[in-house]
C-alpha positions, 0 to 999 in steps of 0.5 A: 210153957217153954218148948224144947225140940229134940233134934240131932244137929249132925243129921242135916234133915233133923236140924232143918225140920227142927228149925222149921218147927221152931219157926212155926211155934214162934209164930204162935208166940211160943217160947222155943229152944232147940235141944240136942238129942242123944245119938244112938251109938252114944246111948249104947255106950252110956247104957253099958257104963250105967248098967242100964237094963230093960225095964220089966214092964209090958205095954199093959202093965207089970210082967212078973214073968219077965224079970228086970233085964230079961231077954227083950225084943230086938227092937229094944236093943236098937241104938235109935230106941236107946238114943230116943229114950235118953233124949226124953229122959234128959228133958224130964230132968230139965222139967224137974230142974225148972220146976215148971211144965214144959212141952217136948217135941221131936223135930219132925212134926207138922203143926196145925194150930197154936197151943190152947191152954187147958187143964191137965194133970200129968202128961198132955198129948199134943201131937200124934206119932203112932201110926196105928193110933193116928187114924182114930185121933185124926178128927181131933186134929182135922176138925176138933169139936167143942171147947178146948179140953183135955180128954181121957186117953184110953191106951196104956202108953203114949201114941208116940212121943212126938209132942207132949206137955209134962208136969214136974211131978210126972217127970219126977215119977218117970225119973224114979221109975227108970233110974236104972232101966229103960223102954222105948220112950212112948212105952215108958210114959205109961198110964200105970205111972202117970195119967195121960190125957189128950188135947181135943184140939191137937196141935199136930202130927208126925211127918212120914216123910221129910223132903222125900226121905223117911222121917225120924219118926219112922214108919217101923210098923210097915217094915215087916211084910204081914199082908198081901195086896192083889188086883183081881181082874180079867184085864192084865193090861190094867195092871201096869198103871195100877202098879205104878200108882201104888208104887213102891207097894208090892202088888200081885195080879190075880187073874179073874178070867172065866169066873162067874161069881165075884164072890168066888173070885175074892174067896180064891184070892184070899185063900191063896194069900200067905198072910193073915191080912189081905188087901184086894182091889178092882182094875178101876181104882188108882190107889196110893201107898198112903191108901194102903197104910190108912187101910192097915191102920184102920184094921189095927184100930179094930175095924173088921172090914175096911173099904176105901172105895167099897169093894173096889179097894178093900181089906180085912183079916182072914179071922173075919171070914173064919168068924162069919164065913166066906163071901157068898158064891151063890151070887152068880153073875156078880152084884149084891155080894157087897150089900150081903156082906155089909148086912152080915157084918151088922148081923155079927155086930162087927164094925166096918169103915166104908168111904169113896176116897180112893181114885176110881174110874167109872165104867160099864160093869162086865157083871150081870146082876139079874141072878144075884138080885133074885138070890139077895131077895130070897136070902134077906127078903124084900127089904125096901118093902118090909123095911126090915132085914130078915135072914131066910137062908143060912150061909153055905159052908165052903171048904177053904183052908185059911190056916190056923185061927189068929185071934183078933179083936174087932170093934162092934157095929155101932163104931162103923163109919159109913160115908157113901149113901149107897151103902146105907140103902139096906144096912140102915134097916133093923135086923131080925134073925130067926134062921141059923147063920150056918147050917 
């Protein structure tokens, strides 16, 4: 198959990355051609000349209430979105003209392996560009399993349009559907029009940065601040180092001086946050902005709780606490509140993602675990002896105002990803529930 790389030659970084990508693909014996994309300002004028309007099609299918050309989100009016649509639209035309399948690339892609031929029907995803969907497909890129094949892609529209193959009949369908309308290119390639499959041996992923600058596949999903990031600590001297590590991510210091319960410290911090999503870390970690982005990605994928160093660096949506309750403040002195929370997630059938990937400095804890151990055994029994988890007491109801409920869809417990062996020591046992969770 012939490959076409969309680029904007008047933008130096675009031409550089496109040329780099062309060299990579040619090293894999692929036939490659640079394709001049449509500039945003040119696209705006062209749409006016053609009376092209927003397509009445939502991400989940037709939207009869919208009507062709009705008011759309500001994103749809952005010149870059319009230019991107035309760039792909023109290559769909090229595909029909050639009457053969082609591969379409955006310029800012990192390639991991050559294209391995597989059977597919309409559209085959070869590279991931959508940050909210990248995390779930990264295993296909980093460590693909099994023989190469095209597999079902379960979302309604593309995970970004940074790299995909398209057949002439699919390109013709898209040209017909969008003859007088437009959408962002990835939304336009919708499974209600064409069948989308994904290569289980993905070739690459979109770059977030190009030589230190934002890439053309922009991280637009992080532009609007919708979350809070806190360090909870009684050691203010630690703040500057962590702030530098996580820069340019804004971070706030939440003073933990005088707290007798780590759970109470977390609960107060969460209640103070003006945002629905909260990221919390201890003073023992040195996270990066990429750690923050990955945590947010995983939450968007549906994990109810994400800890990239257990409760040293973790985050969740407040809706989780509205659903299962706050952290248990009866764990006085600290300790065991993490295992307690993991069990409660299992009890509620909610998925968690736990690893040890954030840089962490081990040091002696200032918490005393003796009282917490007693409360844990009273609440859940002697799990190691009985080899079952059995709730013996309900959760306390705390009077925290977390704001109005914001519905969230969470993955079930079976989707949990748990790396550290330490986390398995309790949640690995079967759970029996005979006591009400809440009084």
